[in-house]
N, C-alpha and C positions, 0 to 999 in steps of 0.2 A: 454954432446954432449957438449964436447972439441971442434970436430972441426965444425960442422954443423952450420953454421949463418943462423937463420931461422929471417924473418922479426920479429919485435914486435908489438904488437897489433894496433899498430899507423897508419906503415907502413901494414897491410895486406889490399890486397881488391880482390875484386871479391870471387873467389872462397874460397881462405885462408881465409878471413875473413869469409864466411859465416861459414867456419869448426873452426875458434877461435870461433867465437858466439855462437855455438853450444855446445862447450868445458863450453863457461861460463855459458851458459843457463843450463847446465847438474849438474856442478860441483863446479860453483864460481871461475872460472880460466881458462888458458889453460893450458892443460898438458904438460909439455915435450915432451912427446913422438907424440902428436899432434903437436907442433912446429919442431920440427926434420923431421916428415913425410911429414911435410907441402913441403916440397919444393918439392914432389910430390904430390900437391895435388890433380887432379885425381884417382892418385891408393890410396889414403886415402880416398877419397868421394867412392870410389869403392870398400875398405873396410869395411867401414859402411854400405853401402847397403849388400855386403855378411854379415855381421855379423847379421844386422833385418832382413835376409832370415833364416839366420839359429837359430835365437835366438827367434824372436818372436811367431812362433806356442808353442815352449817349453814352460816348465813350468819353472816358475823364477826363484824358490826355487833350482830346477835339474840343470836347466843350471851354476848358481852360483856354485853347486857343481863341477860341473864338470868342470867348466873352474880353480877352485882353485885345482881341481887334475893335470890337464894339467900344469896349473902355476908353477905348485911343480917340477910334473917332470921335466920340461924346467927350473929350478932354474932360475924362471923369478921374482924377488921382486917386479919390477914394476906394474905384474898382479898379484900379489897374493897380494898384497896391495891395489890398485882398485878395485877388486872384491871382497877383503872382506868387502871395504867402504859399496859396492851395495848389501852385501850379511845379512847387518847387518840387513836390512830388513825381514831376514827370520830367523834369526837365534840370540840366545840374548851371551853377551859375552864370558858367558862359556862355550857354544858348541864350539863357534868359535874358541879359545883355544883349545879344546877339538880335535877340527876336525884338524888343526894345527900339533897340539902335534902327534895323531896320532887318522884318521878317522875312523879306525876301530874297536877304544874301544871309540866313543863321542855319542853313541846313535841313530845313524843314522840306518835304517830301512838295513838288507841284502843285499836287491836291487838297494840302494843306496851306499853303500860299495863295489859291484860287479862291480857298475858303475863306481865309482871312481877311483877302481882298471883298468881300462879299459884305463879309458881318462891318468891317469895317466905314463902307458905301451905306450899311443901314442908318448907320450913327451921321454919318455925315450930310446925308442928305437921297434919304427912300426918297422920296418924291420922282427922282431921276430915273430911277430902277427899271428897268425896262425887263423883256422875256430873255432880251440875251444874257443879264445878270445870273439870272437863275438856269441856263442854256448852262455856261461856262463850266457851273457848277455839276452837272449833268455830263459832260465833257471829259471834265475831270473824274468820272465815275461813281458819281454819288447817284442814290436812289433817289424817287421823291422823295419816302417818309424822311430819305437822310438833309434835304433840302431845304422841306417843312421845320424841322426840326434846326436846323441851321437857323433859318429865318427870324424861327420863336426866339430860340438863346439872343442872337444879337437883338431883335425889338425888346428881348426881355429888360436886358444889361443895359440898353439905352435907357427904357423907361425910369430903370431905376435908378440910373446915372442923375438921368434931369431933375427926380422930382428931390435926392441929395443934395442935387448943387440949387437947387432951385430954393431952398431953406437953409441953404448956406452953413449946411452942417460941417461939423470941426472934421477933418482927414483925421485918421487913427494914424499913429506912429505906424513905421513900413511894421517893428517886430522883427522878424527872423531873419527879414533883408536886409544884406550887408549895404551899404552906406553905396558902394557903385553899383548895385541892382536899381536901388530905389532911384536915385541919380539919374540913371538910365531910361527909367521909367516917365518918368515926369519931364524928361528935356522938354521945351519943347511946348509944351502946354501953354 
């Protein structure tokens, strides 16, 4: 965040103070991405509402797998590290490393692998996607609603990743992630 001068915690007022307080409640500190995007607090608040609308009805494990795949496709250290911390609720360290290294060989279900391939492709090259990509999700057992939710979750992560990358936002420290997990997540980006 070399050029964006966001308010400090003490200077934050109104909606910005609320957004900062939400971060502190959920993770113990104000994330660099929140600080930078607080320059447009209404947009950041709308983002939070959008992601809640997408993620709340979804299985949380599924949501984190989609997010990890979309973040990998967008080459986003920010989102990979942040969502790996959240994924620690659903996966042990060894599984997270295997997911980071090659989710195809991480002990996930075939349906989860297909879902992650779809999410990654959304971030890498959505313009090349066809009905065949969605059909693979259907063949893996996903309903129409689940297919839409997977696409929305991946596209939303791609949007957010691109915004923080475009602003050169600092990457928050890995926090509870071990150096082994953090290194596996960002290898090759």
